[in-house]
C-alpha positions in Angstrom: 0.0 -0.1 -0.1 1.3 3.9 -1.0 2.2 5.9 1.6 0.4 8.4 2.0 1.7 12.3 2.5 -0.7 14.7 4.6 0.5 19.1 4.2 0.2 21.8 6.3 -0.7 25.1 4.4 1.3 28.1 6.3 -0.1 30.8 3.5 -1.9 32.9 6.4 0.7 32.5 9.1 4.7 31.4 8.3 4.6 32.0 4.9 3.2 35.8 5.1 5.2 36.2 8.3 8.7 35.2 6.6 8.3 36.9 3.5 6.1 39.9 4.5 6.2 40.4 8.4 3.4 39.0 9.0 1.6 41.9 7.4 -1.7 40.2 6.0 -4.6 41.8 7.0 -8.0 39.9 7.3 -9.7 41.3 4.2 -7.0 40.6 2.0 -7.4 36.8 2.1 -11.1 36.5 3.4 -12.1 36.2 -0.2 -10.3 32.8 -0.6 -11.4 31.3 2.9 -13.8 28.9 1.4 -11.2 27.3 -1.4 -8.4 26.6 1.2 -10.9 24.7 3.3 -11.9 22.8 0.3 -8.2 21.9 -1.3 -7.4 18.6 1.0 -5.2 19.9 3.6 -4.6 18.0 6.5 -4.5 21.8 8.6 -4.3 25.5 7.4 -1.4 27.5 9.6 -3.9 30.7 10.7 -2.8 32.2 14.0 0.0 32.4 16.6 3.6 33.2 15.7 3.9 36.8 15.2 0.1 37.4 14.3 -1.1 37.9 17.4 1.3 41.0 17.9 1.4 42.3 14.3 -2.4 42.0 14.4 -2.9 44.5 17.4 0.4 46.7 16.2 0.3 47.1 12.9 -3.0 45.6 11.1 -5.4 47.3 13.8 -7.2 44.0 14.2 -8.8 41.9 16.9 -6.8 38.9 16.8 -9.5 37.0 18.1 -11.5 38.1 15.9 -9.5 37.6 12.9 -9.2 34.0 14.3 -13.3 33.2 14.6 -14.2 34.9 11.3 -11.3 32.1 9.7 -13.0 29.5 11.8 -16.6 30.7 10.8 -16.1 30.1 6.9 -13.5 26.9 7.5 -15.2 24.1 8.6 -13.6 20.8 7.2 -10.0 21.6 7.7 -8.7 21.8 10.6 -7.1 25.2 12.2 -3.3 25.1 13.6 -1.7 28.0 15.7 2.2 27.8 16.9 2.2 28.6 20.3 5.7 29.2 22.2 5.1 27.5 25.2 5.1 29.0 28.4 5.8 32.2 26.6 2.9 32.2 24.6 3.0 34.8 21.9 5.1 37.3 23.8 8.6 37.4 24.8 8.7 36.3 28.0 7.1 33.7 30.6 3.3 34.0 31.5 2.3 32.6 34.8 0.1 29.2 34.4 -3.1 30.4 35.1 -2.6 32.9 31.9 -1.2 30.5 30.1 -4.2 27.3 30.4 -6.4 30.2 30.0 -4.7 31.4 26.8 -5.1 27.6 25.4 -8.5 27.4 26.8 -9.6 30.4 24.8 -7.6 29.6 21.4 -9.2 26.3 21.2 -12.8 28.0 22.3 -12.4 30.6 19.5 -11.5 27.7 16.9 -7.9 26.2 17.0 -7.4 22.6 16.3 -4.0 22.0 16.7 -2.0 23.8 18.6 1.8 23.1 17.8 3.9 24.0 20.6 7.6 24.7 21.6 10.5 26.2 23.3 13.2 28.5 22.2 15.5 26.4 24.3 14.2 22.8 24.0 13.3 23.3 27.9 10.3 20.3 28.1 9.8 22.0 31.8 8.4 24.8 29.8 6.1 23.0 27.5 4.7 21.0 30.4 1.3 23.1 31.1 0.4 24.5 27.6 0.2 20.6 26.5 -1.7 19.3 29.3 -4.0 22.2 28.9 -4.5 21.6 24.7 -5.2 18.3 25.7 -8.0 19.0 28.5 -9.3 21.2 25.9 -9.6 18.2 22.9 -7.0 19.9 20.6 -4.5 18.3 19.2 -0.8 18.8 21.1 1.6 18.9 18.6 5.4 19.5 20.1 7.8 20.4 18.1 11.7 19.9 18.9 13.9 23.7 17.8 16.1 22.0 15.1 19.7 23.4 14.5 22.9 22.4 14.5 25.7 23.5 17.1 28.5 21.7 19.4 25.8 20.8 21.7 22.9 19.5 19.8 23.0 16.1 17.6 20.4 14.0 16.2 20.6 11.3 19.2 20.0 14.1 21.3 16.7 14.8 19.6 15.6 11.9 19.4 15.9 10.9 22.8 14.1 14.2 23.7 11.0 13.0 21.6 10.5 10.0 23.3 10.6 12.2 26.1 7.8 14.6 24.6 5.7 11.4 24.0 6.1 10.3 27.6 4.8 14.0 29.0 1.3 13.2 26.7 2.0 15.2 23.4 -0.4 13.9 20.5 1.7 14.6 17.8 5.4 15.9 16.9 6.9 18.2 14.8 10.7 19.0 13.6 10.8 22.7 13.6 13.9 23.8 11.0 13.0 27.6 11.7 16.4 28.5 9.6 16.3 25.8 6.6 19.3 24.2 7.9 18.0 20.7 8.0 19.7 19.1 5.4 18.4 15.9 3.3 20.3 13.5 5.1 20.4 14.8 8.4 16.1 14.8 8.3 16.1 11.5 6.7 18.2 10.0 9.5 16.3 11.7 12.3 12.9 11.1 10.9 14.2 7.4 10.4 15.4 7.8 14.4 12.2 9.1 15.6 9.6 7.0 13.4 11.7 4.0 14.7 10.9 5.6 18.5 7.9 6.3 18.0 4.5 5.9 17.2 3.0 9.8 16.9 2.4 11.5 13.8 5.5 13.3 13.0 5.5 16.3 10.8 8.4 17.8 9.4 8.4 21.9 9.4 11.5 23.9 7.0 12.3 27.0 5.2 13.6 27.1 1.4 16.2 30.1 3.2 19.2 27.8 2.0 17.1 26.3 -0.9 17.4 22.6 1.0 13.8 22.6 1.5 12.5 20.6 -1.5 15.3 17.9 -0.5 14.7 17.9 2.7 11.2 17.3 2.7 12.3 14.4 0.3 13.9 12.9 2.1 11.4 13.1 5.2 8.6 11.5 3.7 10.9 8.5 2.6 11.9 8.0 6.1 8.3 8.5 7.1 7.1 11.7 7.6 3.5 12.2 7.8 2.7 15.7 7.1 4.5 18.4 5.7 4.5 22.4 5.8 4.6 23.6 2.6 3.3 27.7 1.2 1.4 28.3 -2.0 3.6 29.0 -4.8 3.3 32.4 -5.2 4.1 32.9 -1.2 6.7 30.3 -1.4 10.2 30.1 -1.6 13.2 32.3 0.1 12.5 32.3 3.8 9.0 30.8 3.5 8.0 27.0 2.8 8.8 25.2 -0.4 6.0 24.9 -2.4 2.7 23.0 -1.9 1.9 22.8 -6.0 5.8 21.1 -6.4 5.5 19.0 -3.3 2.5 17.6 -4.7 4.1 17.6 -8.0 7.1 15.3 -7.3 5.3 12.9 -4.6 2.5 12.4 -6.7 5.0 10.9 -9.5 6.5 8.7 -7.3 3.6 7.1 -6.0 2.7 8.7 -2.8 -0.9 9.0 -1.8 -2.7 12.4 -0.9 -5.8 14.1 -0.2 -5.1 17.5 -2.3 -6.4 19.1 -5.3 -4.3 19.9 -8.1 -6.9 22.4 -9.5 -8.5 24.1 -6.2 -4.8 24.5 -5.6 -4.5 26.3 -8.5 -7.6 28.7 -7.6 -6.0 29.5 -4.3 -2.4 30.1 -6.2 -4.3 32.5 -8.9 -5.9 34.7 -6.1 -2.8 35.3 -4.0 -0.7 35.8 -7.3 -2.1 40.0 -7.3 -1.7 40.1 -3.0 1.8 39.1 -3.6 2.4 41.5 -6.7 0.9 44.5 -4.8 3.3 43.7 -1.4 6.3 43.9 -4.0 5.5 47.1 -5.7 4.8 49.0 -2.3 7.4 47.6 -0.7 6.4 45.5 2.0 7.8 42.3 0.3 11.6 43.1 0.0 12.8 40.9 -2.9 16.1 40.0 -0.7 13.4 37.7 1.2 12.9 35.6 -2.4 15.8 34.7 -2.5 18.6 31.7 -1.7 20.9 32.3 0.7 23.3 29.8 1.5 25.0 32.3 4.0 22.2 31.3 6.1 24.0 27.7 6.7 26.3 28.9 8.8 24.4 32.3 10.6 21.2 30.0 11.2 18.7 33.2 11.1 15.1 31.8 10.4 13.0 33.6 7.6 11.2 35.9 10.4 14.1 36.6 12.1 15.9 37.8 8.9 12.6 39.9 7.7 12.6 41.8 10.8 16.6 42.4 10.9 16.1 43.5 7.0 12.8 45.5 8.0 14.9 47.8 11.5 18.0 48.4 9.7 16.0 49.9 6.9 14.3 52.2 8.8 17.6 53.2 10.9 19.1 53.9 7.8 21.6 51.0 8.4 21.2 48.5 5.5 24.6 48.7 4.7 25.4 46.7 8.2 23.7 43.6 7.7 26.3 41.8 6.5 28.3 42.9 9.9 25.3 41.6 11.9 25.0 38.4 9.9 28.6 38.1 11.0 28.4 39.0 14.7 24.9 36.9 15.3 26.8 33.4 15.6 29.5 34.8 18.2 26.7 36.1 20.3 24.4 32.7 19.6 27.8 30.7 20.6 28.4 33.3 24.0 24.8 32.7 24.5 24.8 28.9 25.0 23.8 28.0 21.1 20.2 28.5 21.9 18.5 27.5 18.6 17.5 30.6 16.6 13.5 30.9 17.3 11.0 33.2 18.7 11.8 35.3 20.9 15.3 34.2 21.1 15.7 34.4 17.6 15.0 38.3 18.3 16.7 38.4 21.7 20.3 37.1 19.7 19.6 39.3 16.4 18.8 42.4 18.8 21.9 42.0 20.6 24.1 41.1 17.4 22.9 44.5 15.4 23.2 46.3 18.9 26.8 45.4 19.0 27.5 46.4 15.2 25.8 49.9 15.3 27.2 51.3 18.9 30.5 50.0 18.0 31.4 48.1 20.9 30.3 44.9 21.9 27.9 44.4 25.1 28.2 48.3 25.7 24.3 47.7 25.7 22.5 44.8 26.9 18.7 44.5 26.6 16.9 43.4 29.2 15.8 40.3 27.8 19.1 39.0 27.1 20.1 40.0 31.1 16.8 38.0 32.0 17.6 35.1 29.5 21.7 35.0 31.8 19.9 35.1 35.0 17.7 32.0 33.6 14.1 33.3 33.4 13.9 31.9 29.7 15.1 27.9 31.1 18.1 26.1 30.8 20.4 26.5 28.0 21.1 24.3 25.4 25.2 24.9 26.5 27.6 26.7 28.4 27.2 30.7 28.6 30.1 32.7 28.0 31.1 33.4 32.1 32.8 36.9 31.1 29.0 37.3 29.8 27.8 36.1 33.0 30.0 37.8 35.1 29.3 41.1 33.4 25.3 40.6 34.1 25.2 38.8 37.3 28.7 39.8 39.1 28.7 37.1 41.4 24.8 36.2 41.6 24.0 32.4 40.4 22.0 32.2 37.6 18.4 30.5 38.6 17.7 26.6 37.6 14.7 25.7 38.4 11.1 26.5 36.5 10.7 29.4 35.9 7.3 30.4 35.8 6.6 28.5 39.3 7.9 32.0 41.0 5.8 34.1 39.0 2.5 34.7 41.1 -1.3 34.3 39.2 -1.9 36.7 36.7 -5.4 36.6 35.3 -7.1 38.5 38.2 -4.4 40.9 37.9 -4.4 41.3 34.4 -8.1 41.9 34.5 -7.7 45.0 36.9 -4.7 46.3 34.7 -7.1 46.5 31.6 -9.5 48.7 32.9 -12.7 49.3 31.2 -11.7 49.3 27.7 -11.1 45.1 28.0 -14.8 43.6 27.4 -13.8 40.3 27.8 -11.8 37.7 28.5 -9.8 37.4 25.3 -9.4 41.1 25.7 -7.3 40.8 28.8 -5.1 38.3 27.6 -4.3 40.4 24.8 -3.6 43.1 27.2 -1.8 40.7 29.1 0.7 38.9 26.7 0.9 43.3 24.7 0.1 45.5 27.6 0.6 48.8 25.4 0.3 47.8 22.3 -3.4 46.3 23.2 -4.5 49.6 25.3 -3.5 51.7 22.3 -5.3 48.9 20.4 -8.7 49.2 22.5 -8.7 53.1 22.0 -8.3 52.7 18.6 -11.0 50.4 18.1 -13.7 52.9 20.4 -12.9 55.8 18.6 -13.8 53.7 15.3 -17.1 52.5 17.4 -18.0 56.2 18.6 -16.9 57.4 15.3 -19.3 55.5 13.7 -22.4 56.2 16.1 -21.7 59.9 15.0 -21.7 59.6 11.4 -24.9 57.3 11.3 -26.9 59.6 14.1 -26.1 62.3 10.9 -26.9 60.5 8.1 -30.1 59.6 9.6 -30.6 63.5 10.8 
């Protein structure tokens, strides 16, 4: 019997996050949702990652309402999100009651699959969100953040996947943020995991280095169940491999699937003018669509690269990009080789950029890096540079326990702090994760509604 391969479509989350820094408003894709739902995907990745932050900060959208609107239309296909474990969708650890409520509301608003990861692969930071996801009846798909370094190996990942299964996860994922998982490594890793676990295995990569198609092919040969792809006009570069191309190749090789190529073409035709518009207005920098084999060295994921380019461009310092990319692996090594995935990718990237732009290494150290060195993000994979520890902590020692256990419950305090503009528990959660941005959004929402009422009265009068 032929092996079946399933697909997760990323155009509504990771593809547009990686290419256009998540600047895709709901109104630009609403009309294609029914077609996406009809294609035969295992799941549609539609939420989480940077979408939450971007909705509030740049798109003037309520992320919860966005999710509910997608769910109203997509009735057949599972909706998937990306969650950073104890970090949720923010950049620090949140109390357990906040994590549980966030997971609960994500499922109640329409999420079926939660891909949960920790930037340091510290499994202690996944326990609460995995437990709550299962409790709420969604798929708890736990991802290992794949990277290469002197302290990471295929054997260490296989061992970790067994621990994840024992934790109660319902599916596994190899999450290769920077596109550095080679075809040979993918085959060995997938084979090893499938030989030691009965759980469904997903593989996620990016085309940043050009390896993606080969990596997926070898992953499928080794027994991977689901691969993440992007509709072709939003694929390639820092995004995922193309859905249609992978389907065409696997179809010819005799693998079975549920996708309909004619329906995929309809979806792709819809997104072509969207892609053309962001190319013209500069939201999509052509650099993001290119292959960059240097990423095999600096290990920078697509979303991080597009944000770095955006930050340097706005500071009129794009000419410093190569220097920042060269500084990044040095900072990463000194921080104990963390995988470059949110929030660690931003933290390492910002520190590398600061080191270059200030002209003196570690003259300015971000508060997030200070918190990381204090042990507030979890246990680093390798040793942090002793000089860096000394600079930040003096003679103090880093915290080695599960940091969330030191945090007081946050929901009740969040309700008080959010104030009257927060109308429900979803608003409170938005405020807890992004207080200043959420407050601005609530004020903007209120003004818009007041203006609408005034306009209606004037019109009637």
